N, C-alpha and C positions, 0 to 999 in steps of 0.2 A: 808675603801673602801665601806663597806656596807652603812655607813652613806651617802657617796657621791652618791650612786645609788639610795637609798630610802628616805633619809632625817630622818631615824629612828636610834636612838642611842641604839642598842640592841646587844646582843651576845647570842650564843647558850650556853648551860649550861657548856660544857667541856671548851670552851674558857674562860667563865666567871670564872670558878674555877681557872684558871691560873691567874686571876687578884685579887681575894680575895676568901677565902674559902666559900664554899656553905654549906647550911644545907636544903637538899631537893631541892625545885625549886627556892630558892632565897639565897641571901647572908646571912651568919651566923650572926644572930642578936646579940648573945652574944659576938662574936669577934668584931663585929662592935662597940658595946658599949665600949668595952675596948680600941679599936684604937681611937674612937672618944674622949675618956677621955684623951688620950695622946696628941692629936693634938688640942683639944678644939674647933673642928668643926665637921659638919656632913659629913663625908667622903662619904657616900652613894650617895649624890648629884652628885658626879663626875662619879660614876660608871654607865656603860650601863645597861639597863634593862635585866634581865635574861629571856630567852625564851626557852622552851623545845622543842624537836623534835616534828614535826607535827603542831606546831603553825605558823601562818603566821607572817612573819617579815617585812611586808610592800610589796609595789609594786615598780616596776621600774618607776621612775619619768621621765618627759620630759627632766629635766637636766641630770638625770642619763643616759638615753638613748643616749643623745647627747655626754656625756662624753665617752661612749664606742664606739659610732659610729658617728663621726662628719658629715657623709654624710646624715644622716636622715633616712636612710633605716630602722634601728631598731627603733621600736615604743615603747612607754611607756605601762605599764599595767601589765607586767609579774609579777606574784607572786614570792616572794623570801622566802626561808627558813632561820631559824636562822643561822647565819654564824659560821662555826666551823674551826679549824685548823687541823693539822696532826693527833693528837691523837684521836679526836673525829671521824674524817672521816676514820681513820684506824680501829676503833672499828666497824664501820658500814661496811667497805669493807671486813672485815674478819668475819662478823656475830658473833660478840663477845660483846654483850650488856646485857645478862642475868647473874645474879649472879652465881658464880663458873665457868664462862668461862674466857678465857684469850686469848690475842693475843701477838705474839712475832715477831719483825722485826729484822732480822740479816743481817747486811751488814757491811759498814765501822764502824758503831756504832751498839749497840743492845739495844732495849728497849722492855720491857714487861708490858702490862697493865692487871691487874687482877681485874675483877668486883667483888666487896665485896658484901656479904650478909648484913653486917652491918658496921658502922664505926669502925675504929681501936680504941682500948682503949688508946693508948699511942701515943705520937709524936716521929717520927724518922727522923732524918736529912737526912738520906739515901733514904727515900721513899717519893715521891710526891703524895699527895692526890688530885686527880682530880674527874671528873664526867663523866658519860656517857651522851650522848646527851639528853637522857630522864630523867636525874637527879638522877641516882643511883651513890653511892660512888665507886671509883675505885682507886687502888694503882698502881703507875707507878714506875717501876724499870728501871733506865737508866744506861747504860754503855758507856764509851767514846771509847772503843776499841772493835773490833770483828774481822773482816776478813782481816784487812790490814797486820798483820804479816804473815798470811798464804800467802797472795799475794807476800811479799817479798821473802819468801822461794821458792815459786813456780818460780819466776823470776830467783833465783839462779840455781835452777835445770834446767831450760830452758837454761841458759848460759852454764852449764856443758854439756848438751846435744849438743848444738851448737858447743862447743869446740871439741866434739868427732864426729863431722861431721853429726849429726842428726838434721833435721829441723822439730821440732814437733809443731803442732798447740797448741797455749796456752790453749785453751779451752779443747781440748782432753787431755792435760797434767794434768789439774785440775781434770778431770773426773778420770783419771787412778790413780792419787795419792789418791784421796778421796776413791775410791774403794779398793785400796791397804791396807788402814787403817783397813778394816774388818778382815785382817789376823793377827791383832796384838794380843799379849798374854794378860793374865788376870791381868798382873801387868803393862801393857803399858810400858813394858821395864824398869820400875823404873823411868821413865822420868816425869818431871813436867815442865810446861812452863807458863810464864806470858807474855801475848801479849801486854803489856802496852806501845805503842808507845806514848801515852799521859797519863797524870795522871788519876787515877781512884778513884773516890770519895768513891765508896763502899769498896775499899780496903785501904782507907786512904793513898793514894799516890798522891803527888802534881805534880811530874814531870814523864815524860815517862822514862822507863828503861826496855826494853825487856829483858827477862831472861830465860834461860834454865838451869835446874838442873837435874842431874841423879845420881842414886845411883851406886857405883862402881860394884856391883854385878848384876846390870840390864843388859838388852840386847838392845843395840843401833842398830836398823836396820830401814829400811825405813817404814815398816808397823807400828811399835810402834811410830816412830818419827811423822808420819802423824796422827795417833790416838791422840797423845799428843797435837799436834796443833789444831785438831778439838775440842777436849774437851776444850782446853785452850781458844778458841774464845769466848765461852759463859759461861765459868766457873764463871765469875764475877757476872752473874745473880743469881747464887746459893747463893751468899752473901746476896742479897736482899730477896731471898726466905727463908733463915734462919730466917729473922726477921718475915716474914709473917706467918711462921710455929709457932713461938712463940705466935702469935695472933690467932692460930688455923684456919687460912684461908685455905679453901678447893678449889681445882681446879678439875673440872671434865674433861675438854678438853681445848687444846691449838690449836689455829689456827696460822700457821707460814707463813711468806713470807720473801723474800730477797734473795740475791745472794748466801748466805750460803746453800741454799736448792736447788740450780740448779742441783747438782748431785742427782739423785734419791736415796732415802732411807737413805743414809749415815748421812746427816745433821739432818734429823728428828729423826733417831734412837738415835743420841747423845743428841738431845734436850729432847727427852722423858726420857732418863736416867737422865740428869741433873735436870729436872723439875718433874720427877716422875709423869708423866701424858701422855695420848695419844696426839700425835701431828699430826694435820691434815694440808695438803697443797692442796689448791683449784686451779683448772686450771686457775682462773681468779685473783688469788692473787696479780699478778703484775699490776693489774689495779690501785691500790692504792687510794690516797686521791680524785682524780677527780671523780672516781667511787663512792666513799663513799658520797660525797657531791651531787651527782646527785640522789642518792637514798633518801637522806634526802630531796631534793627538791620534789621528787616524793611523799614522805610521807605526805607533807603538802596538797596535792591534793587528798590523799587517806588515811586519818588517823583514820578511823573507828576501826581499830585494834590496839592493843598494838604495840610498836616498835618491840619487838622480834617476835611477830606473823606476822607482815608485812614483816620482813626479812626472816622469815620461808618460806613464799610464794615465795619471790624473789630468794632464794637459793635452792629451793627444787629440781631442776633438775641440779644443778651444779655438775660437776665431781670433785671428791676429792679423795685423798689417805690418809689413817690414819695409822700411825706406833705407836706400843706399844712396847717399849723395853723389851726384855725377862729377865729372872732372871739372866742369865750369863752376859749379857750386863750391868744390873743395878749394879751387884756386882763389875764389873770392873770399872765402872764409879764412884761407891761409894768410891773405894780404891784411885782412882785418886784424887777426891775431898778432901779426908781426907788429902792426902799428900800436895795438893795445899793450903789447909788452914793452915796446920801445919807449912809450909814453908814460909808463907806470910811475916813474919817479915824479911826475907832475901830480898824480893823484896821491902819492905819498906825502908830498910837501902840503898839499891842500888838506889832507887828514890831519896834519900837525897843527896847521893853522886854525882849523875848525875846532 
């Protein structure tokens, strides 16, 4: 699309890192040499040029303007920034481009991008190495499942309520159930949940097999059940975090967005426990990728500062709420994650049977 608008075959650093690994502001020369030896050709000739945030990626041509607006009202000449996709624009929209910052998106699926201080020492099939729009290495943890299993159970509770003659607003029911989880005990009732409606690569499961386990001496009540579901929704992220901890990756702060955080405090508190870091939700986090690419476009016209400094100015007055889980919450979550990982083999067997 960018080529059709400008005639320039270029990509932003994050999008380019999805085509071939980067080393700084260009494709990794050592890896290119190995790949070229395998195919017997210069693969780089096929790759778009890598551009960093703040660089001009061409201007809207007459043909590009006509493509967007056949009436001719739109004129040529507008400056375009390097094109980026969801991950790159998500980093910008959440002000997460400096080393030791991270952003997490939790909805139907969940993903977390951690900006690295230096490249990882080893290769891990569970971790995608991408780039910030200004060329810093970043680690992407992606899960196929997040809130969908919670949605299924809320639908069931709604059906029970209707059976009893109560007509409850679904949004209000979500809020009440999430807030009820705050009354859970320190063992979450001995409950464990795997929300795998689809296979989960981090857990080495190919097929979906939602599963709930509970210890016979545990306490099955609504608060514990909802706390289990809330932890379960994002627990697969911890499997990726275990890998990054081996690499001694540090996180100072996490910025979160997505439907999982619609109920105030609850989702943030759980995420802070699972990731062991403060979690911030901005009032404009729902703006998403369109907001992020607009900021990158503005940076092309105002690039005298570094990208983190530019974003500092943009976000300085943004209202935000930060939650850091207390020691009691961290201990409860740690116990849950230990059971979650200890019994993962049961889920793996269920996945194969299913």
